[in-house]
C-alpha positions as CSV (number, residue, x, y, z in Angstrom):
1,M,162.3,54.6,124.1
2,L,160.4,56.6,121.4
3,I,161.1,60.3,121.5
4,P,158.1,62.5,120.5
5,A,158.5,64.5,117.4
6,Q,159.4,68.2,118.1
7,P,157.4,71.0,116.4
8,E,160.3,71.6,114.0
9,D,160.3,67.9,113.1
10,R,156.6,67.9,112.3
11,S,157.1,71.0,110.2
12,A,159.9,69.3,108.2
13,V,157.6,66.3,107.6
14,A,154.8,68.6,106.4
15,A,157.2,70.4,104.1
16,S,158.5,67.2,102.6
17,D,154.9,65.9,102.3
18,E,153.8,69.0,100.4
19,G,155.1,67.9,97.1
20,T,153.8,64.3,97.3
21,P,151.0,63.6,94.8
22,V,147.7,63.1,96.6
23,S,147.1,59.9,94.6
24,L,150.3,58.5,96.2
25,K,149.1,59.4,99.7
26,I,145.8,57.7,99.2
27,R,147.4,54.7,97.6
28,E,149.8,54.3,100.6
29,R,146.9,54.4,103.0
30,L,145.2,51.7,101.0
31,K,148.3,49.5,101.0
32,A,148.9,50.1,104.7
33,A,145.3,48.9,105.4
34,R,145.7,46.0,102.9
35,H,142.5,47.3,101.3
36,R,142.0,46.4,97.6
37,F,141.7,49.2,95.2
38,H,140.6,47.6,91.9
39,A,138.7,49.7,89.4
40,N,135.3,48.7,90.8
41,D,136.2,49.1,94.5
42,N,135.0,52.0,96.6
43,I,137.9,53.9,98.4
44,A,136.0,56.7,100.0
45,E,137.0,55.9,103.5
46,F,140.7,56.5,102.6
47,I,140.2,60.0,101.1
48,E,140.6,62.8,103.5
49,P,138.8,66.2,103.4
50,G,140.0,68.3,100.5
51,E,141.9,65.5,98.8
52,L,139.3,64.8,96.2
53,E,139.7,68.4,94.9
54,A,143.5,68.0,94.9
55,L,143.0,64.7,93.0
56,L,141.0,66.5,90.4
57,D,143.9,68.9,89.8
58,E,146.3,66.0,89.6
59,V,144.2,64.1,87.1
60,E,143.8,67.2,85.0
61,V,147.6,67.5,84.7
62,K,148.0,63.9,83.8
63,M,145.2,64.2,81.2
64,R,147.0,67.2,79.6
65,D,150.1,64.9,79.3
66,V,147.9,62.3,77.5
67,L,146.6,64.9,75.1
68,H,150.1,66.1,74.4
69,S,151.1,62.5,73.7
70,L,148.2,62.2,71.3
71,V,149.8,65.2,69.5
72,I,146.8,67.4,70.1
73,D,147.7,71.1,70.3
74,I,145.6,72.1,73.3
75,D,147.3,75.5,73.5
76,S,145.8,76.8,70.3
77,D,142.9,74.5,69.6
78,H,139.8,76.2,71.1
79,N,137.9,72.9,71.2
80,T,140.4,71.1,73.4
81,G,141.9,73.9,75.5
82,N,139.9,72.9,78.6
83,T,139.4,69.2,77.7
84,A,141.8,67.9,80.4
85,R,139.8,69.6,83.1
86,R,136.5,68.5,81.7
87,V,137.7,64.9,81.5
88,A,139.1,64.9,85.0
89,K,135.7,66.3,86.4
90,M,133.8,63.7,84.4
91,Y,135.8,60.8,85.8
92,L,135.9,61.9,89.4
93,N,132.6,63.7,89.9
94,E,130.4,61.8,87.5
95,V,131.0,58.5,85.7
96,F,133.4,57.0,88.3
97,R,131.9,58.9,91.3
98,G,131.0,55.6,92.9
99,R,134.7,54.9,93.7
100,Y,135.3,58.1,95.6
101,V,132.1,58.9,97.7
102,H,130.4,57.0,100.4
103,G,127.3,55.0,99.6
104,P,123.9,56.6,99.7
105,S,122.2,56.8,103.1
106,L,119.3,54.4,103.4
107,T,116.2,54.7,105.7
108,E,115.3,51.2,106.6
109,F,111.8,50.2,108.0
110,P,110.7,47.0,109.7
111,N,108.4,44.8,107.7
112,A,105.5,45.6,110.0
113,E,102.9,44.0,107.8
114,R,105.0,40.9,107.4
115,L,104.8,41.2,103.6
116,N,105.9,38.0,101.8
117,E,104.9,38.6,98.2
118,L,107.2,39.0,95.2
119,M,108.2,42.6,94.6
120,I,109.9,43.8,91.4
121,V,111.7,47.1,90.9
122,G,112.6,48.3,87.4
123,P,113.6,49.0,84.8
124,I,116.4,51.0,86.5
125,T,118.6,52.8,84.0
126,V,122.2,51.7,84.3
127,R,125.2,53.8,83.3
128,S,128.6,52.5,83.7
129,A,131.9,52.0,81.8
130,C,133.9,48.9,81.1
131,S,137.1,48.6,82.9
132,H,138.9,47.3,79.8
133,H,138.5,50.3,77.5
134,F,136.6,52.9,79.7
135,C,133.8,52.8,77.1
136,P,130.2,53.3,78.2
137,I,127.9,50.5,79.3
138,M,124.3,51.5,79.0
139,G,121.3,49.4,79.9
140,K,118.4,48.4,82.2
141,L,118.2,46.5,85.5
142,W,115.4,44.7,87.2
143,I,115.5,43.7,90.9
144,G,113.2,41.1,92.4
145,V,112.8,40.8,96.2
146,M,111.0,38.1,98.2
147,P,110.8,39.6,101.7
148,N,110.2,37.9,105.0
149,E,108.9,39.3,108.4
150,H,112.5,40.2,109.3
151,T,113.4,41.9,106.0
152,N,114.4,45.6,106.2
153,V,112.1,47.6,103.8
154,I,113.8,50.4,101.9
155,G,112.2,52.9,99.6
156,L,112.0,52.1,95.9
157,S,114.2,55.0,94.9
158,K,117.0,53.6,97.1
159,Y,117.4,50.6,94.9
160,A,118.2,53.0,92.0
161,R,120.6,55.0,94.3
162,L,122.4,51.8,95.2
163,A,122.6,50.7,91.6
164,E,124.0,54.1,90.6
165,W,126.6,54.0,93.3
166,V,127.8,50.5,92.3
167,M,127.7,51.1,88.6
168,G,129.4,54.5,88.9
169,R,132.8,52.8,88.6
170,P,134.8,51.0,85.9
171,Q,133.0,47.7,85.8
172,I,132.6,44.3,84.2
173,Q,128.9,43.6,83.9
174,E,128.9,40.2,85.4
175,E,130.9,41.5,88.4
176,A,128.8,44.6,88.8
177,V,125.6,42.6,89.2
178,V,127.1,40.4,91.8
179,Q,128.4,43.4,93.7
180,L,125.0,45.0,93.7
181,A,123.3,41.8,94.7
182,D,125.7,41.4,97.7
183,L,124.9,45.0,98.8
184,I,121.1,44.7,98.6
185,Q,121.3,41.3,100.3
186,E,123.3,42.8,103.2
187,K,121.0,45.8,103.5
188,T,117.6,44.0,103.3
189,Q,118.1,40.4,104.3
190,P,115.3,39.0,102.1
191,D,114.3,35.3,101.6
192,G,115.2,35.7,98.0
193,L,116.8,38.2,95.6
194,A,117.0,38.2,91.9
195,L,118.7,40.7,89.5
196,V,118.6,40.8,85.7
197,M,120.7,43.3,83.7
198,E,120.5,44.0,80.0
199,A,123.1,46.4,78.6
200,E,124.8,47.6,75.5
201,H,128.6,47.7,75.6
202,F,130.2,50.5,73.5
203,C,133.6,48.8,73.7
204,M,131.9,46.2,71.3
205,Q,129.9,48.8,69.3
206,W,132.4,51.6,68.9
207,R,135.6,49.6,68.4
208,G,136.8,46.1,67.8
209,V,134.1,44.0,66.1
210,K,131.8,47.1,65.8
211,E,128.7,45.0,66.4
212,T,125.9,47.5,67.1
213,D,123.0,45.1,67.7
214,S,124.4,42.9,70.4
215,K,123.5,43.2,74.1
216,M,124.6,41.3,77.2
217,I,122.0,39.9,79.6
218,N,123.0,38.3,82.9
219,S,121.2,37.4,86.1
220,V,121.9,36.7,89.7
221,M,119.5,34.5,91.7
222,R,119.7,34.1,95.5
223,G,117.8,32.2,98.2
224,V,114.3,31.1,97.2
225,F,114.8,32.4,93.6
226,L,117.6,29.9,93.2
227,K,115.7,27.0,95.0
228,D,112.2,27.5,93.6
229,P,111.9,27.2,89.8
230,N,108.3,28.3,89.9
231,L,109.2,31.6,91.6
232,R,112.1,32.1,89.3
233,R,109.8,31.6,86.3
234,E,107.2,34.0,87.8
235,F,109.9,36.7,88.2
236,L,111.2,36.3,84.7
237,A,107.8,36.2,83.1
238,L,106.8,39.5,84.8
239,L,109.8,41.3,83.2
240,P,108.7,43.5,80.2
241,R,109.3,41.7,77.0
242,K,111.0,43.5,74.1
243,G,109.0,44.1,71.0
């Protein structure tokens, strides 16, 4: 028979838990739930109130260690004295925010007018970072939707919000576009969905081959966009052409 923990037992557990890094607590919850936590996964449901602030403090400490290992004198260099904190805030609150917060709320409306004509949203500015080197990925995204009478209609700005949430994680472009397509498909249930993304990768421009003119373009076609070549050509033809 299980014996309920006494108050002093719970206090002892709390005391022993006090020195545990918050990242470890979150990781253990993820493992217990058998929930994947790859770089481009969202883990917001496993973060408890107040833990994101504690995680920010923890990342700052680790970033100070990185700077020390790079032999940067952060104690006397006025330019880097607060760099660890700035980097921690940038990762958690800005560029990788899509990992740590819940998705944007969406107001969905029924397709009362039974619209069934091609709709294109874009270009949506894309800001992400490659999960190989944490270098920026900057580009544009176009979304094509072929609704049906049962499709949930969402505001145009919501497509940009969803894109920002998915792209705000360390990503690989071809995986990011599929992730976003899956999300929009789930939220709207259209007859067809098409995404095209064109982006510059600073891991290629800033380092490595240092090729500054190359871009990556990839697409995802679902439903009637995949089955109907005429509709696919219409969508692609309506995208703005580069001069």
